[in-house]
OpenMM code with the backbone's topology and positions (N, CA, C; nanometers):
from openmm import Vec3, app, unit

residues = "MET TRP GLN GLY ASP ARG PRO ILE TYR LEU GLN ILE ARG ASP LEU ILE ILE ALA ARG ILE ILE ASP SER ASP THR VAL THR ALA PRO LEU PRO SER VAL ARG ALA LEU ALA GLY GLU LEU ALA VAL ASN PRO LEU THR VAL ALA LYS ALA TYR GLN GLU LEU ARG ALA ALA GLY LEU VAL ALA ALA ARG LYS GLY VAL GLY LEU TYR ILE GLU PRO GLY ALA ALA ALA ALA LEU LEU GLU SER GLU ARG ALA ALA PHE ILE ALA THR ASP TRP PRO ARG ILE ARG ARG ARG ILE ASP ARG LEU GLY LEU THR ALA ALA ASP LEU PHE ALA SER ALA GLU ALA".split()
positions = [
    Vec3(1.0217, 2.0429, -3.5134),
    Vec3(0.8898, 2.0263, -3.5705),
    Vec3(0.8682, 1.8843, -3.6218),
    Vec3(0.9678, 1.8275, -3.6835),
    Vec3(0.9508, 1.6954, -3.7448),
    Vec3(0.9863, 1.5852, -3.6466),
    Vec3(0.9059, 1.4808, -3.6502),
    Vec3(0.9322, 1.3638, -3.5666),
    Vec3(1.0346, 1.2781, -3.6383),
    Vec3(1.1418, 1.2427, -3.5695),
    Vec3(1.2551, 1.1776, -3.6319),
    Vec3(1.2308, 1.0430, -3.6973),
    Vec3(1.1368, 0.9653, -3.6477),
    Vec3(1.1225, 0.8299, -3.6983),
    Vec3(1.0216, 0.8147, -3.8127),
    Vec3(0.9479, 0.9184, -3.8447),
    Vec3(0.8502, 0.9116, -3.9550),
    Vec3(0.9008, 0.9921, -4.0725),
    Vec3(0.8838, 0.9426, -4.1935),
    Vec3(0.9264, 1.0203, -4.3104),
    Vec3(0.8575, 1.1573, -4.3124),
    Vec3(0.9322, 1.2589, -4.3489),
    Vec3(0.8792, 1.3953, -4.3477),
    Vec3(0.7620, 1.4093, -4.4432),
    Vec3(0.7657, 1.3425, -4.5590),
    Vec3(0.6551, 1.3579, -4.6537),
    Vec3(0.5241, 1.3074, -4.5936),
    Vec3(0.5296, 1.2039, -4.5087),
    Vec3(0.4078, 1.1556, -4.4426),
    Vec3(0.3604, 1.2549, -4.3364),
    Vec3(0.4544, 1.3186, -4.2699),
    Vec3(0.4183, 1.4194, -4.1714),
    Vec3(0.3545, 1.5403, -4.2392),
    Vec3(0.4064, 1.5763, -4.3567),
    Vec3(0.3480, 1.6869, -4.4328),
    Vec3(0.2087, 1.6483, -4.4811),
    Vec3(0.1939, 1.5252, -4.5294),
    Vec3(0.0623, 1.4765, -4.5721),
    Vec3(-0.0366, 1.4869, -4.4575),
    Vec3(0.0036, 1.4428, -4.3391),
    Vec3(-0.0850, 1.4465, -4.2236),
    Vec3(-0.1164, 1.5902, -4.1809),
    Vec3(-0.0197, 1.6796, -4.1950),
    Vec3(-0.0416, 1.8207, -4.1653),
    Vec3(-0.1472, 1.8790, -4.2584),
    Vec3(-0.1384, 1.8471, -4.3858),
    Vec3(-0.2361, 1.8974, -4.4832),
    Vec3(-0.3733, 1.8362, -4.4564),
    Vec3(-0.3769, 1.7083, -4.4221),
    Vec3(-0.5041, 1.6441, -4.3883),
    Vec3(-0.5674, 1.7144, -4.2684),
    Vec3(-0.4885, 1.7463, -4.1679),
    Vec3(-0.5410, 1.8178, -4.0513),
    Vec3(-0.5936, 1.9548, -4.0921),
    Vec3(-0.5237, 2.0224, -4.1815),
    Vec3(-0.5708, 2.1530, -4.2295),
    Vec3(-0.7015, 2.1392, -4.3064),
    Vec3(-0.7144, 2.0322, -4.3845),
    Vec3(-0.8382, 2.0091, -4.4591),
    Vec3(-0.9533, 1.9880, -4.3614),
    Vec3(-0.9327, 1.9058, -4.2605),
    Vec3(-1.0379, 1.8774, -4.1621),
    Vec3(-1.0753, 2.0031, -4.0852),
    Vec3(-0.9771, 2.0834, -4.0471),
    Vec3(-1.0008, 2.2016, -3.9642),
    Vec3(-1.0489, 2.3233, -4.0420),
    Vec3(-1.0402, 2.3189, -4.1739),
    Vec3(-1.0712, 2.4357, -4.2555),
    Vec3(-1.2208, 2.4523, -4.2777),
    Vec3(-1.2655, 2.5756, -4.2685),
    Vec3(-1.4043, 2.6066, -4.3016),
    Vec3(-1.4209, 2.6226, -4.4524),
    Vec3(-1.3187, 2.6738, -4.5173),
    Vec3(-1.3258, 2.6943, -4.6611),
    Vec3(-1.2212, 2.6073, -4.7284),
    Vec3(-1.2642, 2.5288, -4.8224),
    Vec3(-1.1712, 2.4397, -4.8918),
    Vec3(-1.1719, 2.4695, -5.0413),
    Vec3(-1.2079, 2.5929, -5.0761),
    Vec3(-1.2149, 2.6278, -5.2174),
    Vec3(-1.0858, 2.6887, -5.2696),
    Vec3(-0.9987, 2.7344, -5.1818),
    Vec3(-0.8723, 2.7933, -5.2245),
    Vec3(-0.7758, 2.6839, -5.2659),
    Vec3(-0.6882, 2.7134, -5.3610),
    Vec3(-0.5889, 2.6117, -5.3989),
    Vec3(-0.4895, 2.5883, -5.2860),
    Vec3(-0.4327, 2.4698, -5.2845),
    Vec3(-0.3250, 2.4413, -5.1899),
    Vec3(-0.2035, 2.5239, -5.2302),
    Vec3(-0.1145, 2.5519, -5.1366),
    Vec3(0.0070, 2.6256, -5.1725),
    Vec3(0.0872, 2.5464, -5.2766),
    Vec3(0.1602, 2.6181, -5.3592),
    Vec3(0.2452, 2.5501, -5.4569),
    Vec3(0.3508, 2.4689, -5.3829),
    Vec3(0.4099, 2.3754, -5.4537),
    Vec3(0.5145, 2.2927, -5.3944),
    Vec3(0.6261, 2.3810, -5.3397),
    Vec3(0.6700, 2.4766, -5.4199),
    Vec3(0.7794, 2.5645, -5.3746),
    Vec3(0.7405, 2.6485, -5.2547),
    Vec3(0.6183, 2.7026, -5.2571),
    Vec3(0.5739, 2.7876, -5.1462),
    Vec3(0.5674, 2.7078, -5.0165),
    Vec3(0.5097, 2.5885, -5.0208),
    Vec3(0.4985, 2.5076, -4.8998),
    Vec3(0.6356, 2.4588, -4.8536),
    Vec3(0.7217, 2.4238, -4.9496),
    Vec3(0.8575, 2.3814, -4.9139),
    Vec3(0.9314, 2.4941, -4.8428),
    Vec3(0.9147, 2.6160, -4.8911),
    Vec3(0.9774, 2.7310, -4.8260),
    Vec3(0.9211, 2.7559, -4.6872),
    Vec3(0.7882, 2.7444, -4.6749),
    Vec3(0.7223, 2.7655, -4.5460),
    Vec3(0.7683, 2.6632, -4.4425),
    Vec3(0.7843, 2.5381, -4.4869),
    Vec3(0.8206, 2.4301, -4.3948),
    Vec3(0.9706, 2.4037, -4.3887),
    Vec3(1.0477, 2.4732, -4.4705),
    Vec3(1.1933, 2.4569, -4.4767),
    Vec3(1.2327, 2.3130, -4.5076),
    Vec3(1.1717, 2.2575, -4.6136),
    Vec3(1.2049, 2.1230, -4.6592),
    Vec3(1.2298, 2.1259, -4.8091),
    Vec3(1.2822, 2.0173, -4.8597),
    Vec3(1.3083, 2.0030, -5.0025),
    Vec3(1.1755, 1.9999, -5.0787),
    Vec3(1.1656, 2.0707, -5.1913),
    Vec3(1.0427, 2.0672, -5.2703),
    Vec3(1.0009, 1.9262, -5.3130),
    Vec3(1.0951, 1.8365, -5.3330),
    Vec3(1.0596, 1.6993, -5.3700),
    Vec3(0.9839, 1.6286, -5.2574),
    Vec3(1.0145, 1.6666, -5.1344),
    Vec3(0.9443, 1.6093, -5.0199),
    Vec3(0.7981, 1.6530, -5.0207),
    Vec3(0.7743, 1.7804, -5.0485),
    Vec3(0.6372, 1.8316, -5.0570),
    Vec3(0.5652, 1.7671, -5.1749),
    Vec3(0.6349, 1.7546, -5.2877),
    Vec3(0.5746, 1.6924, -5.4060),
    Vec3(0.5301, 1.5493, -5.3750),
    Vec3(0.6096, 1.4768, -5.2981),
    Vec3(0.5737, 1.3399, -5.2620),
    Vec3(0.4512, 1.3386, -5.1709),
    Vec3(0.4431, 1.4335, -5.0789),
    Vec3(0.3251, 1.4434, -4.9913),
    Vec3(0.2009, 1.4732, -5.0748),
    Vec3(0.2123, 1.5652, -5.1705),
    Vec3(0.1003, 1.5984, -5.2582),
    Vec3(0.0611, 1.4762, -5.3430),
    Vec3(0.1594, 1.4008, -5.3868),
    Vec3(0.1319, 1.2803, -5.4650),
    Vec3(0.0506, 1.1807, -5.3810),
    Vec3(0.0847, 1.1671, -5.2554),
    Vec3(0.0091, 1.0791, -5.1646),
    Vec3(-0.1362, 1.1256, -5.1522),
    Vec3(-0.1553, 1.2558, -5.1396),
    Vec3(-0.2903, 1.3104, -5.1277),
    Vec3(-0.3711, 1.2899, -5.2557),
    Vec3(-0.3052, 1.3038, -5.3691),
    Vec3(-0.3731, 1.2795, -5.4971),
    Vec3(-0.4089, 1.1325, -5.5107),
    Vec3(-0.3182, 1.0442, -5.4732),
    Vec3(-0.3436, 0.9003, -5.4835),
    Vec3(-0.4603, 0.8584, -5.3939),
    Vec3(-0.4769, 0.9281, -5.2811),
    Vec3(-0.5861, 0.8986, -5.1895),
    Vec3(-0.7178, 0.9621, -5.2344),
    Vec3(-0.7119, 1.0413, -5.3417),
    Vec3(-0.8330, 1.1054, -5.3919),
    Vec3(-0.8778, 1.2259, -5.3115),
    Vec3(-0.7879, 1.2816, -5.2319),
    Vec3(-0.8236, 1.3956, -5.1480),
    Vec3(-0.8039, 1.5291, -5.2182),
    Vec3(-0.7105, 1.5338, -5.3119),
    Vec3(-0.6866, 1.6557, -5.3882),
    Vec3(-0.6779, 1.6198, -5.5367),
    Vec3(-0.7029, 1.7198, -5.6185),
    Vec3(-0.6940, 1.7008, -5.7630),
    Vec3(-0.6307, 1.8242, -5.8248),
    Vec3(-0.5599, 1.8022, -5.9336),
    Vec3(-0.4951, 1.9129, -6.0046),
    Vec3(-0.5940, 1.9745, -6.1028),
    Vec3(-0.5932, 2.1066, -6.1060),
    Vec3(-0.6690, 2.1794, -6.2070),
    Vec3(-0.5666, 2.2453, -6.2967),
    Vec3(-0.5689, 2.2066, -6.4204),
    Vec3(-0.4664, 2.2507, -6.5158),
    Vec3(-0.4487, 2.4023, -6.5119),
    Vec3(-0.3261, 2.4409, -6.4866),
    Vec3(-0.2901, 2.5816, -6.4881),
    Vec3(-0.3182, 2.6580, -6.3602),
    Vec3(-0.3880, 2.5984, -6.2643),
    Vec3(-0.4201, 2.6729, -6.1428),
    Vec3(-0.3745, 2.6057, -6.0146),
    Vec3(-0.3398, 2.4795, -6.0162),
    Vec3(-0.2858, 2.4143, -5.8986),
    Vec3(-0.3720, 2.3019, -5.8446),
    Vec3(-0.3410, 2.2637, -5.7209),
    Vec3(-0.4117, 2.1549, -5.6538),
    Vec3(-0.5254, 2.2095, -5.5691),
    Vec3(-0.6372, 2.1432, -5.5784),
    Vec3(-0.7544, 2.1792, -5.4991),
    Vec3(-0.8019, 2.0586, -5.4204),
    Vec3(-0.8639, 2.0863, -5.3077),
    Vec3(-0.9222, 1.9805, -5.2264),
    Vec3(-1.0485, 1.9313, -5.2960),
    Vec3(-1.0612, 1.8010, -5.3068),
    Vec3(-1.1785, 1.7423, -5.3703),
    Vec3(-1.3031, 1.7692, -5.2870),
    Vec3(-1.4151, 1.7974, -5.3524),
    Vec3(-1.5395, 1.8154, -5.2762),
    Vec3(-1.5689, 1.6895, -5.1942),
    Vec3(-1.6077, 1.7087, -5.0727),
    Vec3(-1.6395, 1.5969, -4.9849),
    Vec3(-1.5199, 1.5393, -4.9110),
    Vec3(-1.3994, 1.5845, -4.9441),
    Vec3(-1.2795, 1.5300, -4.8791),
    Vec3(-1.2793, 1.5589, -4.7296),
    Vec3(-1.3164, 1.6816, -4.6911),
    Vec3(-1.3146, 1.7168, -4.5492),
    Vec3(-1.4118, 1.6294, -4.4702),
    Vec3(-1.5322, 1.6095, -4.5238),
    Vec3(-1.6312, 1.5266, -4.4539),
    Vec3(-1.5836, 1.3821, -4.4441),
    Vec3(-1.5253, 1.3302, -4.5510),
    Vec3(-1.4759, 1.1922, -4.5496),
    Vec3(-1.3606, 1.1769, -4.4505),
    Vec3(-1.2722, 1.2748, -4.4470),
    Vec3(-1.1596, 1.2697, -4.3529),
    Vec3(-1.2074, 1.2794, -4.2090),
    Vec3(-1.3040, 1.3664, -4.1841),
    Vec3(-1.3568, 1.3810, -4.0494),
    Vec3(-1.4214, 1.2507, -4.0023),
    Vec3(-1.4969, 1.1871, -4.0892),
    Vec3(-1.5590, 1.0592, -4.0537),
    Vec3(-1.4529, 0.9529, -4.0265),
    Vec3(-1.3484, 0.9520, -4.1073),
    Vec3(-1.2387, 0.8574, -4.0881),
    Vec3(-1.1677, 0.8827, -3.9555),
    Vec3(-1.1437, 1.0103, -3.9231),
    Vec3(-1.0798, 1.0458, -3.7966),
    Vec3(-1.1657, 1.0033, -3.6785),
    Vec3(-1.2960, 1.0244, -3.6888),
    Vec3(-1.3871, 0.9844, -3.5812),
    Vec3(-1.3818, 0.8331, -3.5603),
    Vec3(-1.3875, 0.7588, -3.6696),
    Vec3(-1.3847, 0.6128, -3.6598),
    Vec3(-1.2534, 0.5651, -3.5988),
    Vec3(-1.1423, 0.6261, -3.6391),
    Vec3(-1.0119, 0.5882, -3.5839),
    Vec3(-1.0048, 0.6195, -3.4347),
    Vec3(-1.0595, 0.7341, -3.3947),
    Vec3(-1.0604, 0.7711, -3.2532),
    Vec3(-1.1390, 0.6692, -3.1714),
    Vec3(-1.2577, 0.6347, -3.2182),
    Vec3(-1.3423, 0.5397, -3.1467),
    Vec3(-1.2757, 0.4022, -3.1399),
    Vec3(-1.2103, 0.3622, -3.2472),
    Vec3(-1.1503, 0.2284, -3.2532),
    Vec3(-1.0197, 0.2174, -3.1754),
    Vec3(-0.9385, 0.3213, -3.1757),
    Vec3(-0.8054, 0.3080, -3.1156),
    Vec3(-0.7815, 0.3987, -2.9959),
    Vec3(-0.8106, 0.5265, -3.0092),
    Vec3(-0.7787, 0.6207, -2.9020),
    Vec3(-0.8720, 0.6075, -2.7826),
    Vec3(-1.0025, 0.6021, -2.8084),
    Vec3(-1.0981, 0.6003, -2.6989),
    Vec3(-1.0780, 0.4824, -2.6030),
    Vec3(-1.0596, 0.3600, -2.6501),
    Vec3(-1.0379, 0.2507, -2.5542),
    Vec3(-0.9178, 0.2748, -2.4622),
    Vec3(-0.8107, 0.3302, -2.5177),
    Vec3(-0.6920, 0.3603, -2.4371),
    Vec3(-0.7223, 0.4702, -2.3357),
    Vec3(-0.7925, 0.5736, -2.3785),
    Vec3(-0.8297, 0.6828, -2.2886),
    Vec3(-0.9239, 0.6323, -2.1794),
    Vec3(-1.0190, 0.5509, -2.2201),
    Vec3(-1.1159, 0.4969, -2.1232),
    Vec3(-1.0455, 0.4122, -2.0164),
    Vec3(-0.9507, 0.3295, -2.0591),
    Vec3(-0.8758, 0.2483, -1.9623),
    Vec3(-0.8013, 0.3379, -1.8632),
    Vec3(-0.7432, 0.4467, -1.9132),
    Vec3(-0.6695, 0.5371, -1.8243),
    Vec3(-0.7631, 0.6076, -1.7278),
    Vec3(-0.8789, 0.6498, -1.7766),
    Vec3(-0.9788, 0.7116, -1.6889),
    Vec3(-1.0169, 0.6146, -1.5773),
    Vec3(-1.0438, 0.4899, -1.6149),
    Vec3(-1.0799, 0.3878, -1.5159),
    Vec3(-0.9661, 0.3637, -1.4168),
    Vec3(-0.8440, 0.3545, -1.4687),
    Vec3(-0.7273, 0.3275, -1.3841),
    Vec3(-0.7060, 0.4407, -1.2831),
    Vec3(-0.7350, 0.5648, -1.3234),
    Vec3(-0.7169, 0.6797, -1.2347),
    Vec3(-0.8369, 0.7020, -1.1431),
    Vec3(-0.9435, 0.6262, -1.1659),
    Vec3(-1.0620, 0.6391, -1.0815),
    Vec3(-1.1385, 0.7682, -1.1038),
    Vec3(-1.1289, 0.8251, -1.2237),
    Vec3(-1.1994, 0.9496, -1.2530),
    Vec3(-1.3458, 0.9215, -1.2842),
    Vec3(-1.4310, 1.0150, -1.2448),
    Vec3(-1.5734, 1.0035, -1.2749),
    Vec3(-1.6088, 1.1024, -1.3853),
    Vec3(-1.7288, 1.0875, -1.4390),
    Vec3(-1.7765, 1.1827, -1.5409),
    Vec3(-1.7801, 1.3224, -1.4825),
    Vec3(-1.8199, 1.3350, -1.3552),
    Vec3(-1.8237, 1.4659, -1.2900),
    Vec3(-1.6840, 1.5283, -1.2847),
    Vec3(-1.5822, 1.4465, -1.2563),
    Vec3(-1.4432, 1.4966, -1.2551),
    Vec3(-1.4049, 1.5516, -1.3919),
    Vec3(-1.4393, 1.4765, -1.4942),
    Vec3(-1.4025, 1.5163, -1.6299),
    Vec3(-1.4743, 1.6416, -1.6737),
    Vec3(-1.6041, 1.6490, -1.6456),
    Vec3(-1.6797, 1.7682, -1.6850),
    Vec3(-1.6372, 1.8901, -1.6056),
    Vec3(-1.6045, 1.8711, -1.4782),
    Vec3(-1.5589, 1.9844, -1.3956),
    Vec3(-1.4279, 2.0392, -1.4494),
    Vec3(-1.3387, 1.9504, -1.4938),
    Vec3(-1.2106, 1.9983, -1.5459),
    Vec3(-1.2285, 2.0654, -1.6819),
    Vec3(-1.3292, 2.0244, -1.7575),
    Vec3(-1.3549, 2.0856, -1.8878),
    Vec3(-1.4126, 2.2250, -1.8742),
    Vec3(-1.4841, 2.2504, -1.7657),
    Vec3(-1.5452, 2.3816, -1.7422),
    Vec3(-1.4459, 2.4821, -1.6861),
    Vec3(-1.3375, 2.4332, -1.6310),
    Vec3(-1.2381, 2.5222, -1.5668),
    Vec3(-1.1575, 2.5986, -1.6680),
] * unit.nanometer
topology = app.Topology()
chain = topology.addChain("A")
for resn in residues:
    res = topology.addResidue(resn, chain)
    for name in ("N", "CA", "C"):
        topology.addAtom(name, app.Element.getBySymbol(name[0]), res)
């Protein structure tokens, strides 16, 4: 599951960010450090560091006595950031490959319908 060259806490942070973006409901608290550590089979300190990164980025906030919650607007901000990153980095690479393979829009749409 874990990519060897990236710190696990960053991979966990990115996993939670993906869950925030993909989630329809962001009102439930995040899993506790222990619960998530058990689910992912990692050290609780690793999860705590990932949560600390999310708090520092302003994506989650602690509510005294109840846990960490996703900040209002975090999902929309993350989605916009993901879109901008895709357009800036991924799309040019994908476009070059499409051109190199000689694919047309019709080819792409036909494969999407299949």
